VODOTI-160297 format. One record per residue: residue number from 1; x, y, z of N, C-alpha, C in turn. Coordinates in steps of 0.1 Angstrom, whole numbers, plus 2048, in hexadecimal, padded with zeros to 3 digits. Atoms other than C-alpha are relative to their C-alpha. Layout:
# VODOTI-160297
(kedo NUM; (X; Y; Z); (X; Y; Z); (X; Y; Z))
...
//
This chain:
# VODOTI-160297
(kedo 1; (80F; 7FF; 802); (E5F; D6E; B43); (7F5; 7F0; 7F9))
(kedo 2; (806; 80E; 801); (E46; D4F; B3C); (7F5; 808; 7F8))
(kedo 3; (80A; 7FA; 802); (E2B; D59; B21); (7F2; 7F2; 7F9))
(kedo 4; (80E; 80B; 800); (E06; D49; B1C); (7FB; 801; 7F0))
(kedo 5; (80D; 7F6; 80D); (DF3; D4C; AF8); (7F5; 7FC; 803))
(kedo 6; (811; 805; 7FF); (DD6; D3D; B0A); (7FF; 7FD; 813))
(kedo 7; (7FF; 803; 7F1); (DC8; D43; B2B); (7FD; 7F3; 801))
(kedo 8; (804; 811; 7F5); (DC0; D1C; B35); (810; 7FD; 802))
(kedo 9; (7F4; 804; 7FD); (DE8; D17; B2F); (805; 804; 810))
(kedo 10; (7FC; 7F7; 7F6); (DEA; D2C; B4D); (7FC; 7F6; 80A))
(kedo 11; (803; 808; 7F5); (DEE; D1C; B72); (7FF; 80D; 80A))
(kedo 12; (7FF; 7F4; 7F6); (DE2; D2E; B8C); (808; 800; 80E))
(kedo 13; (7F2; 7FE; 7FC); (DFA; D3C; BA1); (7FE; 804; 80F))
(kedo 14; (808; 7FB; 7EE); (DF7; D44; BCC); (800; 80D; 800))
(kedo 15; (800; 7F0; 7FB); (DFF; D67; BCC); (805; 806; 7F1))
(kedo 16; (7FF; 7FB; 810); (DF9; D73; BA9); (7FB; 815; 803))
(kedo 17; (805; 7F4; 801); (E00; D9B; BA6); (7FE; 801; 7F5))
(kedo 18; (804; 805; 80E); (DEE; DA2; B85); (7FF; 814; 7FD))
(kedo 19; (803; 7F8; 802); (DE9; DC0; B6D); (7F5; 7F8; 7F1))
(kedo 20; (805; 806; 810); (DD1; DC0; B49); (801; 80D; 7F8))
(kedo 21; (805; 7F4; 80A); (DD3; DD9; B2D); (806; 7F7; 7F2))
(kedo 22; (7FA; 803; 80F); (DDD; DD7; B08); (811; 802; 7FE))
(kedo 23; (7F3; 7FC; 7FF); (E00; DE6; B11); (807; 803; 7F1))
(kedo 24; (7FB; 7FD; 810); (E04; DF4; AEC); (80D; 808; 802))
(kedo 25; (7F6; 7F1; 7FE); (E26; E04; AEC); (806; 7FD; 80F))
(kedo 26; (7FF; 804; 7F3); (E2A; DF9; B11); (80B; 80B; 805))
(kedo 27; (800; 7F5; 801); (E31; E1F; B17); (807; 803; 80E))
(kedo 28; (802; 7FC; 7F2); (E3C; E34; B33); (7F9; 7FC; 80B))
(kedo 29; (80A; 7FD; 7FA); (E1C; E35; B41); (7FA; 7ED; 802))
(kedo 30; (7FE; 814; 7FD); (E1B; E09; B40); (809; 7FF; 80A))
(kedo 31; (7F6; 802; 7F8); (E3A; E0D; B50); (804; 802; 80C))
(kedo 32; (7FE; 7FE; 7F3); (E34; E1B; B6C); (7F3; 7F2; 809))
(kedo 33; (805; 804; 7F7); (E14; E05; B77); (806; 7F5; 7FC))
(kedo 34; (7F8; 809; 7FA); (E2C; DE8; B6C); (80D; 7FB; 810))
(kedo 35; (7FA; 802; 7F6); (E46; DF3; B87); (7F8; 7FF; 80F))
(kedo 36; (805; 805; 7F2); (E2A; DF5; BA2); (7FC; 7F5; 7FE))
(kedo 37; (800; 80C; 7FF); (E23; DD4; B96); (808; 7F9; 809))
(kedo 38; (7F6; 806; 7FC); (E44; DC5; B9F); (805; 801; 80D))
(kedo 39; (7F9; 801; 7F5); (E48; DD6; BBA); (7F6; 7FD; 810))
(kedo 40; (804; 80A; 7FA); (E2B; DC7; BCA); (801; 7F4; 802))
(kedo 41; (7FE; 810; 800); (E31; DA8; BC3); (80A; 7FF; 809))
(kedo 42; (7F4; 806; 7F8); (E53; DAA; BD4); (800; 7FF; 80D))
(kedo 43; (7FF; 803; 7F1); (E46; DB7; BF4); (7F5; 7F6; 802))
(kedo 44; (80B; 80D; 7FE); (E2C; D9B; BEF); (801; 7F4; 802))
(kedo 45; (7F9; 80C; 807); (E3E; D80; BE7); (7FA; 7F8; 7F6))
(kedo 46; (80E; 807; 80D); (E26; D7A; BC7); (80D; 803; 7F5))
(kedo 47; (803; 802; 80B); (E28; D78; BA7); (7FD; 80B; 7F2))
(kedo 48; (808; 7F5; 809); (E27; D92; B8A); (7F7; 7F8; 7F1))
(kedo 49; (806; 806; 80F); (E0D; D89; B6E); (7F7; 807; 7FA))
(kedo 50; (805; 7F4; 805); (E05; DA2; B54); (7F0; 7F6; 7F3))
(kedo 51; (807; 80D; 805); (DE3; D95; B3E); (7FD; 80F; 7F4))
(kedo 52; (801; 7FC; 80F); (DE4; DA3; B19); (7F4; 7FD; 7F4))
(kedo 53; (808; 803; 80A); (DD0; DA2; AFA); (803; 802; 7F5))
(kedo 54; (7F9; 7FE; 80A); (DD8; D99; ADB); (7F7; 7F7; 7F1))
(kedo 55; (800; 7F1; 801); (DCB; DA4; AC1); (7FA; 80D; 805))
(kedo 56; (80B; 7F6; 7F7); (DC1; DC3; ACE); (7F5; 805; 7FF))
(kedo 57; (80B; 7FC; 802); (DA1; DCC; AD5); (7FC; 806; 7F8))
(kedo 58; (806; 7FA; 807); (D98; DE4; AC0); (802; 7FA; 7EE))
(kedo 59; (7FD; 808; 80B); (DA3; DCF; AA3); (7F1; 7F5; 801))
(kedo 60; (809; 80A; 801); (D87; DB7; AAC); (7F0; 806; 803))
(kedo 61; (80E; 7FD; 7FF); (D6A; DCC; AB7); (7FF; 80F; 7F8))
(kedo 62; (801; 7F9; 806); (D70; DED; AA5); (7FF; 800; 7F3))
(kedo 63; (801; 802; 809); (D63; DF6; A8B); (80B; 80B; 7F5))
(kedo 64; (7F3; 7F6; 807); (D85; E10; A7D); (80D; 7F7; 804))
(kedo 65; (7F5; 804; 7F7); (D99; DF6; A89); (80A; 7FF; 7EF))
(kedo 66; (7F6; 806; 810); (DAC; DF1; A5F); (806; 811; 802))
(kedo 67; (7FB; 7F6; 804); (DB4; E1A; A68); (80D; 7FE; 811))
(kedo 68; (7F9; 802; 7EF); (DC5; E0D; A8E); (812; 7FD; 7FA))
(kedo 69; (7F8; 806; 802); (DEA; E0A; A8A); (804; 804; 812))
(kedo 70; (7FC; 801; 7F7); (DFC; E04; AAB); (80E; 7FE; 803))
(kedo 71; (7EF; 800; 800); (E20; E03; ABB); (808; 7F8; 801))
(kedo 72; (7F8; 80A; 7FD); (E28; DE3; AC4); (7FB; 7F2; 7F7))
(kedo 73; (80A; 80B; 804); (E20; DC2; AB4); (803; 7FB; 80C))
(kedo 74; (7FF; 80A; 7F3); (E1B; DA4; ACC); (80C; 801; 802))
(kedo 75; (7F7; 807; 7FD); (E40; D98; AC5); (807; 80C; 807))
(kedo 76; (7F9; 7EF; 7FB); (E4D; DC0; AD0); (7FB; 7FF; 810))
(kedo 77; (808; 802; 7F6); (E34; DBE; AE9); (803; 7FA; 80F))
(kedo 78; (7F2; 80C; 7F8); (E41; DA1; AFA); (80C; 802; 80A))
(kedo 79; (7F9; 801; 7F7); (E5E; DA9; AFE); (802; 811; 805))
(kedo 80; (7FD; 7F4; 7FA); (E5C; DCD; B08); (7F9; 7FB; 810))
(kedo 81; (807; 802; 7F1); (E45; DB9; B2A); (80E; 7FA; 805))
(kedo 82; (7F2; 809; 800); (E65; DA4; B2C); (803; 808; 80A))
(kedo 83; (7F7; 7F1; 7F8); (E7F; DC4; B34); (7F6; 807; 808))
(kedo 84; (808; 7F6; 7F2); (E63; DD1; B50); (7FA; 7F1; 80B))
(kedo 85; (801; 808; 7F3); (E67; DB1; B6A); (7F6; 7F7; 802))
(kedo 86; (805; 80C; 808); (E4B; D9F; B5C); (7FD; 7F1; 801))
(kedo 87; (7FB; 80E; 7FF); (E48; D7C; B66); (7F7; 7F7; 801))
(kedo 88; (80F; 80D; 80D); (E25; D6A; B54); (7FD; 80D; 7FA))
(kedo 89; (80C; 7F4; 80A); (E16; D80; B37); (7F8; 7F6; 7FA))
(kedo 90; (809; 808; 806); (DFB; D6E; B2C); (7F5; 804; 7F4))
(kedo 91; (804; 7F7; 80E); (DED; D79; B09); (7F3; 7F9; 7FB))
(kedo 92; (80B; 7FF; 804); (DC7; D72; B09); (7FE; 800; 7EE))
(kedo 93; (806; 7FC; 810); (DB9; D6D; AE0); (7F4; 80B; 805))
(kedo 94; (811; 7FC; 7FF); (D9E; D86; ADF); (7FC; 801; 7F3))
(kedo 95; (80C; 806; 80B); (D81; D81; ACA); (7F5; 806; 803))
(kedo 96; (80D; 7FC; 802); (D5F; D8D; AC1); (7F9; 7F9; 813))
(kedo 97; (806; 803; 7F9); (D54; D70; ADE); (808; 806; 80F))
(kedo 98; (7FA; 7FC; 7EB); (D6E; D7A; AFD); (7FD; 80F; 800))
(kedo 99; (80A; 7F2; 801); (D5E; D9F; AF4); (7F8; 802; 80B))
(kedo 100; (80A; 7FC; 7F7); (D43; D95; B04); (7FB; 7FA; 80B))
(kedo 101; (802; 802; 7F3); (D4D; D89; B20); (7F7; 80B; 80B))
(kedo 102; (803; 7F7; 7FE); (D3C; D9A; B3B); (80A; 804; 80C))
(kedo 103; (7F7; 7FF; 7F7); (D4F; DA9; B57); (800; 7FB; 80E))
(kedo 104; (800; 80B; 7F6); (D46; D93; B70); (806; 7F1; 7FC))
(kedo 105; (7FB; 80C; 80A); (D4B; D77; B57); (814; 801; 800))
(kedo 106; (7F3; 800; 804); (D72; D82; B50); (805; 801; 80E))
(kedo 107; (7FE; 803; 7F1); (D78; D8B; B78); (801; 7F1; 806))
(kedo 108; (7FE; 80F; 7FC); (D70; D67; B83); (802; 7F4; 7FC))
(kedo 109; (7F5; 80D; 80D); (D7B; D51; B65); (80C; 803; 804))
(kedo 110; (7F4; 7FE; 803); (D9A; D63; B61); (805; 800; 80D))
(kedo 111; (7F8; 7FB; 7F1); (DA6; D78; B7F); (7FE; 7F9; 80C))
(kedo 112; (804; 808; 7F3); (D98; D64; B9A); (803; 7EE; 7FF))
(kedo 113; (803; 80F; 804); (D93; D3D; B8E); (812; 7FC; 7F6))
(kedo 114; (7F4; 803; 805); (DB4; D3F; B74); (80B; 801; 804))
(kedo 115; (7FC; 7FE; 802); (DC5; D51; B7C); (80D; 803; 817))
(kedo 116; (7FE; 7FF; 7F8); (DC6; D54; BA2); (804; 80E; 80A))
(kedo 117; (7F9; 7F8; 7FE); (DC9; D79; BA6); (7FD; 804; 80E))
(kedo 118; (7FC; 7FC; 7EF); (DD5; D87; BCD); (7FD; 80F; 7FD))
(kedo 119; (800; 7EE; 7FF); (DD7; DAF; BBE); (800; 7FF; 7F3))
(kedo 120; (804; 7FE; 819); (DC9; DC0; B97); (807; 80B; 805))
(kedo 121; (7FA; 7F2; 805); (DDE; DE1; B94); (7F9; 801; 7F4))
(kedo 122; (807; 7FB; 80F); (DCF; DF0; B78); (800; 812; 800))
(kedo 123; (7FF; 7EF; 800); (DD3; E18; B69); (7F5; 806; 801))
(kedo 124; (80D; 7F8; 7FD); (DB7; E31; B6C); (7FC; 7FB; 7F4))
(kedo 125; (80A; 7FC; 807); (D99; E32; B5C); (800; 7EF; 7F6))
(kedo 126; (7FF; 809; 80C); (DA0; E0C; B4E); (7F2; 7F7; 805))
(kedo 127; (80E; 802; 800); (D7D; DFD; B43); (803; 7EB; 7F9))
(kedo 128; (7FE; 814; 805); (D7C; DD0; B3C); (7F3; 7FD; 801))
(kedo 129; (80D; 802; 805); (D5F; DBD; B31); (7F8; 803; 7F5))
(kedo 130; (809; 7F8; 80E); (D42; DBA; B17); (7FB; 811; 808))
(kedo 131; (804; 7F2; 7FE); (D3D; DE3; B12); (807; 802; 808))
(kedo 132; (7F7; 7F5; 7F5); (D58; DED; B2A); (7F8; 800; 80D))
(kedo 133; (80D; 7FD; 7F3); (D3F; DE9; B45); (807; 7FD; 80E))
(kedo 134; (7F3; 7F9; 7F7); (D5C; DE3; B5C); (804; 805; 806))
(kedo 135; (7F9; 7F5; 7FD); (D6C; DFC; B73); (808; 7F9; 80A))
(kedo 136; (7FC; 7FF; 7F1); (D83; E01; B90); (7F5; 801; 80A))
(kedo 137; (80C; 7FE; 7F2); (D66; E0D; BA3); (7F6; 7ED; 802))
(kedo 138; (804; 80E; 801); (D52; DEA; B98); (80B; 7F3; 805))
(kedo 139; (7FA; 80A; 7FC); (D71; DD3; BA2); (802; 805; 810))
(kedo 140; (7FD; 7F9; 7EE); (D77; DEB; BC7); (7F0; 7F9; 807))
(kedo 141; (80E; 805; 7F8); (D51; DE1; BCD); (7FD; 7F1; 804))
(kedo 142; (804; 80F; 802); (D55; DC1; BC6); (811; 7F3; 805))
(kedo 143; (7F6; 805; 7FA); (D79; DB7; BCF); (800; 7F5; 80E))
(kedo 144; (7FE; 807; 7F4); (D73; DA4; BF6); (7F3; 7F5; 7F8))
(kedo 145; (80B; 80E; 803); (D55; D8C; BDE); (80C; 7FD; 7F7))
(kedo 146; (7FB; 803; 808); (D70; D88; BC7); (812; 7FA; 807))
(kedo 147; (7F9; 803; 7F7); (D8C; D83; BE1); (80E; 806; 7FC))
(kedo 148; (7F4; 7FB; 804); (DA9; D99; BD5); (7FD; 814; 802))
(kedo 149; (7FE; 7F3; 7FE); (DB8; DBC; BD9); (7FD; 804; 7F6))
(kedo 150; (7FD; 7FC; 80B); (DB6; DD4; BBD); (807; 811; 809))
(kedo 151; (7F7; 7F1; 7FD); (DCC; DF5; BB9); (800; 80A; 7F2))
(kedo 152; (801; 7FA; 80B); (DC7; E0F; BA2); (811; 80B; 7FF))
(kedo 153; (7F9; 7F6; 800); (DE5; E26; B94); (7F6; 80C; 7FF))
(kedo 154; (80D; 7F3; 804); (DD5; E47; B95); (801; 809; 7F3))
(kedo 155; (802; 7F9; 80A); (DCD; E5E; B7A); (807; 80D; 803))
(kedo 156; (7FF; 7FA; 7FD); (DDE; E75; B88); (814; 802; 7FF))
(kedo 157; (7F0; 806; 808); (E03; E60; B86); (7FE; 800; 7F0))
(kedo 158; (800; 802; 80F); (DFA; E5A; B64); (801; 80E; 7F6))
(kedo 159; (803; 7EE; 807); (DF3; E7F; B56); (80C; 807; 805))
(kedo 160; (7F1; 7F9; 7FF); (E11; E89; B65); (80B; 7FC; 7F8))
(kedo 161; (7F4; 7FF; 807); (E26; E7B; B54); (7FF; 802; 7EE))
(kedo 162; (811; 7FE; 80F); (E0C; E82; B30); (809; 7F9; 7FA))
(kedo 163; (7FA; 80B; 803); (E12; E66; B22); (7F2; 7F5; 7FC))
(kedo 164; (80C; 80A; 808); (DFB; E4E; B0B); (805; 7F7; 7F4))
(kedo 165; (7FA; 804; 814); (E00; E38; AED); (7FA; 808; 7F8))
(kedo 166; (7FD; 7F9; 805); (DEB; E4E; AE0); (802; 80D; 7FA))
(kedo 167; (7F6; 7F6; 802); (E02; E6C; AE2); (807; 7FB; 7FC))
(kedo 168; (7F3; 804; 7FE); (E1B; E59; ADB); (7FF; 7FC; 7F0))
(kedo 169; (800; 807; 80B); (E0B; E4A; AB6); (7FF; 80E; 7FB))
(kedo 170; (7FD; 7F3; 806); (E06; E73; AAF); (80E; 803; 7FD))
(kedo 171; (7F3; 7F7; 802); (E27; E7B; AB4); (80D; 7FC; 7F6))
(kedo 172; (7FD; 808; 809); (E33; E61; A9E); (7FD; 803; 7F0))
(kedo 173; (804; 800; 80B); (E1C; E65; A84); (805; 810; 7FC))
(kedo 174; (7F9; 7F4; 802); (E29; E8B; A85); (811; 806; 7FC))
(kedo 175; (7F1; 803; 808); (E4A; E82; A80); (80A; 804; 80F))
(kedo 176; (7FD; 7FF; 7F1); (E51; E8C; AA7); (806; 7F3; 807))
(kedo 177; (7FC; 80D; 800); (E69; E70; AAB); (807; 803; 811))
(kedo 178; (7FB; 7FE; 7EF); (E7A; E82; AD0); (7FC; 7FC; 807))
(kedo 179; (80B; 7FF; 7F9); (E5A; E86; ADD); (7F8; 7EC; 805))
(kedo 180; (800; 80D; 803); (E4F; E5E; AD6); (80A; 7FA; 80A))
(kedo 181; (7F2; 805; 7F9); (E71; E56; AE1); (7FF; 7FE; 814))
(kedo 182; (800; 7FC; 7F0); (E6E; E66; B06); (7F5; 7F8; 803))
(kedo 183; (80E; 807; 7F3); (E49; E5A; B0E); (802; 7ED; 7FF))
(kedo 184; (7FD; 80E; 800); (E53; E36; B02); (80F; 7F9; 804))
(kedo 185; (7F4; 804; 7FD); (E74; E35; B14); (80B; 7F9; 7F9))
(kedo 186; (7F2; 803; 80E); (E88; E29; AF2); (7FA; 7FE; 7F6))
(kedo 187; (7FF; 7F7; 80F); (E8E; E2D; AD4); (7EF; 7F6; 7F6))
(kedo 188; (80A; 806; 806); (E6D; E23; ABE); (808; 7F6; 7F1))
(kedo 189; (7FA; 805; 810); (E73; E08; AA2); (7F6; 7F6; 7FE))
(kedo 190; (807; 80A; 805); (E63; DED; A8B); (80D; 7F9; 7F8))
(kedo 191; (7F8; 80F; 803); (E6F; DCC; A7D); (7F9; 7FD; 7EF))
(kedo 192; (809; 7FB; 80E); (E69; DCA; A56); (80C; 7EF; 7F7))
(kedo 193; (7F8; 80C; 808); (E7A; DAA; A39); (808; 811; 7F2))
(kedo 194; (7F8; 7FC; 80C); (E91; DBB; A20); (7FA; 7FE; 7F2))
(kedo 195; (80E; 807; 813); (E79; DBD; 9FD); (813; 805; 7F6))
(kedo 196; (7FD; 7FA; 80B); (E8E; DC6; 9DD); (7FB; 809; 802))
(kedo 197; (805; 7F4; 805); (E89; DE3; 9CF); (806; 806; 7F6))
(kedo 198; (7F4; 7F8; 814); (E97; DFD; 9AF); (809; 7FE; 804))
(kedo 199; (7F1; 7FE; 7FD); (EB9; DFB; 9C1); (806; 80D; 7F4))
(kedo 200; (7FE; 7F6; 806); (EBA; E1F; 9B4); (808; 80A; 809))
(kedo 201; (7F7; 806; 7F3); (ECE; E22; 9D9); (80C; 805; 7FD))
(kedo 202; (7F3; 805; 7FF); (EE9; E12; 9CB); (808; 808; 7F6))
(kedo 203; (800; 7F9; 80B); (EE9; E2A; 9A9); (808; 807; 805))
(kedo 204; (802; 7F1; 800); (EEB; E48; 9BC); (80F; 7FB; 80F))
(kedo 205; (7F5; 800; 7F7); (F0A; E38; 9D6); (7FE; 7FE; 811))
(kedo 206; (800; 806; 7F3); (EF5; E2E; 9F3); (7F2; 7F9; 7FF))
(kedo 207; (80D; 808; 800); (EE2; E10; 9F2); (7F8; 7FE; 80D))
(kedo 208; (806; 7FF; 7F2); (EC5; E0A; A05); (7F6; 7F5; 807))
(kedo 209; (80F; 807; 7FC); (EAC; DF2; A18); (7F7; 7FF; 7FB))
(kedo 210; (80D; 803; 806); (E8E; DEF; A07); (7F7; 7FA; 812))
(kedo 211; (802; 808; 7F2); (E7E; DE4; A2D); (7EC; 7FD; 801))
(kedo 212; (811; 805; 800); (E57; DD7; A2B); (800; 7F9; 812))
(kedo 213; (805; 801; 7F6); (E49; DD6; A49); (7F4; 7F5; 802))
(kedo 214; (80B; 808; 800); (E2E; DB6; A4B); (7F3; 801; 808))
(kedo 215; (811; 7FC; 7F9); (E15; DC1; A67); (7FA; 80D; 7F8))
(kedo 216; (805; 7F9; 802); (DFC; DD8; A59); (7FF; 809; 807))
(kedo 217; (805; 7F6; 7F7); (DF4; DE7; A78); (808; 806; 806))
(kedo 218; (7F4; 7FB; 7FC); (E16; DF2; A7F); (800; 80C; 7FF))
(kedo 219; (7FF; 7EF; 806); (E1A; E1A; A83); (811; 7FE; 7FC))
(kedo 220; (7FC; 7FB; 809); (E33; E26; A6B); (800; 80D; 801))
(kedo 221; (803; 7F1; 7FC); (E3A; E49; A75); (802; 809; 7F3))
(kedo 222; (803; 7F4; 80D); (E3A; E6A; A5D); (80A; 7FB; 7F4))
(kedo 223; (7F8; 804; 809); (E48; E65; A3C); (80F; 80F; 801))
(kedo 224; (7FB; 7F9; 802); (E68; E79; A39); (812; 7F7; 804))
(kedo 225; (7F4; 806; 800); (E8E; E72; A44); (809; 7FF; 80D))
(kedo 226; (803; 803; 7F0); (E98; E62; A65); (80F; 7F9; 804))
(kedo 227; (7EF; 80E; 7FA); (EC2; E54; A76); (7F8; 7FE; 809))
(kedo 228; (801; 80C; 7F6); (EB9; E37; A82); (80B; 7F2; 800))
(kedo 229; (7FC; 810; 800); (ECA; E17; A8A); (7FE; 7F5; 7FE))
(kedo 230; (807; 809; 807); (EC7; DF9; A7C); (801; 7F2; 805))
(kedo 231; (7FA; 809; 7FB); (EC9; DD7; A8A); (804; 7F2; 7F6))
(kedo 232; (7FC; 80A; 80F); (EDA; DBD; A6E); (809; 7F2; 807))
(kedo 233; (7FB; 80A; 800); (EE1; D9A; A76); (807; 803; 811))
(kedo 234; (7FE; 7FB; 7F1); (EDF; DA3; A9E); (818; 807; 800))
(kedo 235; (7FB; 7FB; 802); (EFA; DBA; A93); (7F7; 80F; 802))
(kedo 236; (808; 7F4; 7F7); (EEE; DE5; A9D); (80E; 808; 7F4))
(kedo 237; (7F1; 7F8; 80B); (EFF; DFA; A7E); (7F5; 810; 7FD))
(kedo 238; (804; 7F8; 806); (EF3; E23; A76); (7FC; 802; 7F6))
(kedo 239; (808; 800; 80B); (EDE; E2D; A5A); (7F8; 80F; 800))
(kedo 240; (806; 7F5; 804); (EC9; E47; A4C); (7F4; 7F9; 7FA))
(kedo 241; (80B; 806; 805); (EA3; E3C; A43); (7F7; 80E; 7F7))
(kedo 242; (80B; 7F5; 804); (E89; E51; A2C); (7F6; 7F5; 7F7))
(kedo 243; (80D; 804; 802); (E64; E46; A2E); (7FC; 804; 7FA))
(kedo 244; (809; 7FB; 80C); (E4F; E4F; A10); (7FD; 7FB; 7F4))
(kedo 245; (806; 7FF; 80F); (E42; E54; 9EC); (80F; 803; 7F8))
(kedo 246; (7F4; 7F8; 806); (E69; E60; 9E5); (7FC; 802; 7EF))
(kedo 247; (805; 7F8; 809); (E5C; E77; 9CC); (809; 805; 7F5))
(kedo 248; (7F4; 7FA; 80B); (E7F; E81; 9B9); (802; 7F2; 7F1))
(kedo 249; (7FD; 80B; 80B); (E7D; E5D; 9AB); (7F2; 7F9; 7FE))
(kedo 250; (80E; 804; 803); (E57; E59; 9A6); (7FB; 7F2; 801))
(kedo 251; (807; 80A; 7FE); (E4D; E3F; 9BB); (7F4; 7FD; 805))
(kedo 252; (810; 807; 801); (E36; E2A; 9BD); (7F6; 7F9; 80D))
(kedo 253; (80A; 805; 7EE); (E25; E28; 9E3); (80B; 805; 807))
(kedo 254; (7F7; 7FA; 7F4); (E37; E32; A01); (807; 7EF; 805))
(kedo 255; (7FA; 809; 7F9); (E53; E1C; A0F); (808; 806; 80B))
(kedo 256; (7FA; 7F9; 7F2); (E6D; E1D; A2C); (80E; 7F9; 7F7))
(kedo 257; (7F2; 805; 80B); (E91; E1B; A1A); (80A; 806; 80D))
(kedo 258; (7F5; 7FB; 7F2); (EB0; E1A; A34); (80E; 7FF; 7F6))
(kedo 259; (7F1; 802; 805); (ED6; E1E; A28); (805; 800; 80E))
(kedo 260; (7FB; 802; 7F7); (EE9; E0E; A3F); (812; 803; 801))
(kedo 261; (7F0; 7FB; 806); (F0C; E1A; A46); (808; 7FB; 80A))
(kedo 262; (7F4; 807; 7FA); (F2B; E09; A45); (7FD; 7F1; 7FD))
(kedo 263; (802; 80D; 807); (F17; DEB; A33); (801; 7FE; 7F5))
(kedo 264; (805; 7FE; 80E); (F14; DDF; A17); (801; 7E9; 7F8))
(kedo 265; (804; 80B; 805); (F08; DBB; A15); (7EE; 7F8; 800))
(kedo 266; (80C; 803; 80C); (EED; DA8; A05); (7F8; 7F7; 80C))
(kedo 267; (80C; 809; 7F9); (ECE; DA3; A1D); (7F2; 801; 7FE))
(kedo 268; (80C; 801; 806); (EB2; DA4; A07); (7FA; 7EC; 80A))
(kedo 269; (805; 80F; 7F8); (E99; D88; A1D); (7FE; 802; 80A))
(kedo 270; (7FD; 800; 7F3); (EA7; D8E; A3D); (7FA; 811; 809))
(kedo 271; (80E; 7F5; 7FF); (E95; DA1; A57); (808; 809; 808))
(kedo 272; (7FC; 7F3; 7F8); (EA0; DC0; A67); (7F9; 805; 809))
(kedo 273; (80C; 7F5; 7FA); (E99; DDA; A84); (808; 80A; 7FD))
(kedo 274; (800; 7ED; 805); (E98; DFF; A7D); (7F8; 805; 80D))
(kedo 275; (807; 7F4; 7F6); (E98; E15; A9C); (805; 810; 7FC))
(kedo 276; (801; 7F6; 800); (E8F; E37; A99); (80B; 80B; 807))
(kedo 277; (7FF; 7F8; 7FD); (EA6; E51; AA5); (7FD; 80E; 801))
(kedo 278; (802; 7F3; 801); (EA3; E71; A9B); (7F9; 804; 7EF))
(kedo 279; (808; 7FD; 813); (E89; E84; A7C); (80E; 809; 7FC))
(kedo 280; (7F6; 7F6; 802); (EA5; E95; A68); (7F2; 80D; 7F9))
(kedo 281; (808; 7F5; 807); (E8C; EA8; A4F); (7F4; 7F8; 7F6))
(kedo 282; (806; 803; 80B); (E6E; EA2; A36); (7FF; 7FC; 7F3))
(kedo 283; (7FC; 800; 80E); (E6D; E94; A18); (7FF; 808; 7F5))
(kedo 284; (807; 7F4; 80A); (E6D; EA8; 9FA); (806; 7F8; 7F3))
(kedo 285; (7F9; 806; 80A); (E76; EA3; 9D7); (808; 80B; 7F7))
(kedo 286; (7F5; 7F5; 806); (E96; EB6; 9C7); (7FA; 7FD; 7F2))
(kedo 287; (7FE; 801; 80D); (E9B; EBE; 9A4); (805; 7F6; 7FA))
(kedo 288; (7F7; 808; 807); (EB1; EA2; 996); (805; 7F2; 80C))
(kedo 289; (7F2; 80A; 7F8); (EC7; E82; 9A4); (80A; 804; 808))
(kedo 290; (7F3; 7FA; 7FD); (EDF; E95; 9A8); (7FF; 80B; 80F))
(kedo 291; (802; 7F4; 7F6); (ED1; EAF; 9C0); (7F7; 7F3; 80B))
(kedo 292; (802; 80F; 7FA); (EC6; E8E; 9D3); (804; 7F8; 803))
(kedo 293; (7F1; 805; 7FF); (EE4; E80; 9D3); (809; 807; 80E))
(kedo 294; (7FC; 7F8; 7F6); (EF0; EA3; 9E8); (7FA; 800; 80C))
(kedo 295; (808; 806; 7F7); (ED5; EA1; 9FD); (7FF; 7F6; 809))
(kedo 296; (802; 80E; 7FC); (ED7; E7E; A06); (80D; 7FB; 80A))
(kedo 297; (7F1; 7FE; 7F4); (EFE; E85; A13); (7FA; 80B; 809))
(kedo 298; (7FF; 7F1; 7F4); (EF2; EA3; A29); (7F6; 7FA; 80A))
(kedo 299; (809; 809; 7F5); (ED8; E88; A37); (809; 7F9; 80C))
(kedo 300; (7F6; 805; 7F8); (EF3; E72; A3E); (808; 805; 80C))
(kedo 301; (7FA; 7F9; 7F7); (F06; E8A; A4F); (7FD; 803; 80A))
(kedo 302; (809; 7FE; 7F1); (EEB; E94; A63); (7FE; 7F8; 80E))
(kedo 303; (806; 80C; 7F9); (EE1; E71; A6E); (80D; 7FD; 80A))
(kedo 304; (7F5; 80A; 7F3); (F04; E67; A79); (804; 809; 809))
(kedo 305; (7FA; 7F8; 7EF); (F04; E8A; A95); (7F6; 7FE; 803))
(kedo 306; (80C; 807; 7F5); (EE3; E81; A9F); (803; 7F3; 80A))
(kedo 307; (7F9; 80B; 7FD); (EF3; E5C; AA3); (807; 800; 80C))
(kedo 308; (7F8; 801; 7F1); (F0E; E64; ABB); (7FA; 809; 80D))
//
């Protein structure tokens, strides 16, 4: 997959089969659109093109952007799209100036003159351009003038999947990892650097990696204990993770701490990927360190069963 980080880097194609969207999470609904995009390209000897935006438009134009949490970073989105048969990915820098483009300007300048769109595939209720004035109906009415065909993935087709980025976010915030993973068609993950903590886990016989996620907008699931897989130095290990305030040891802020099974190397400052497999239990406060240690052992055994 070729990735273009500005529209001016793209060279017009003779038969571009195009879709547009933010594609946060590249979930099951998005995958349906991408599958149709690939089918059309194969039938017409065309090339698939995805137009997406970064940062997320709501980060630029929404008043509550500080509260926005996303399912995927830009790097993750690029990786997920590459796994779905996309040949060309155009990442358009989303700015306030860009948000002021009218639907006519967007279609004419980008879809027609720059991309060379021959067919556009969009999800239902897709809007674009200033104040979201562009719509499927607008495109249908002007398709002949623009010189490309338009196809909409119907509401019924997507609704039958009962999937949306909002529904996945809500599931994760409730600790419902199973539902989130089913709707994503993969296991939810996040990446972070291992930072030095208080090293209390080591004294309990369960050393943990304190994972710091640099992207503040990346959604971290609900507080609790999870069975996870951890990618370290291109190797995958099982593990158990606690997300939360660590009330038994008077934690000073929310953390993500993972105990990696059968691993005892110094990885401070290194980047690791945590893949969430199953929710085990809610975070709770114990009477003391002995009770906490006993529960961690139970959590470890539960995680091993989930990972099987």
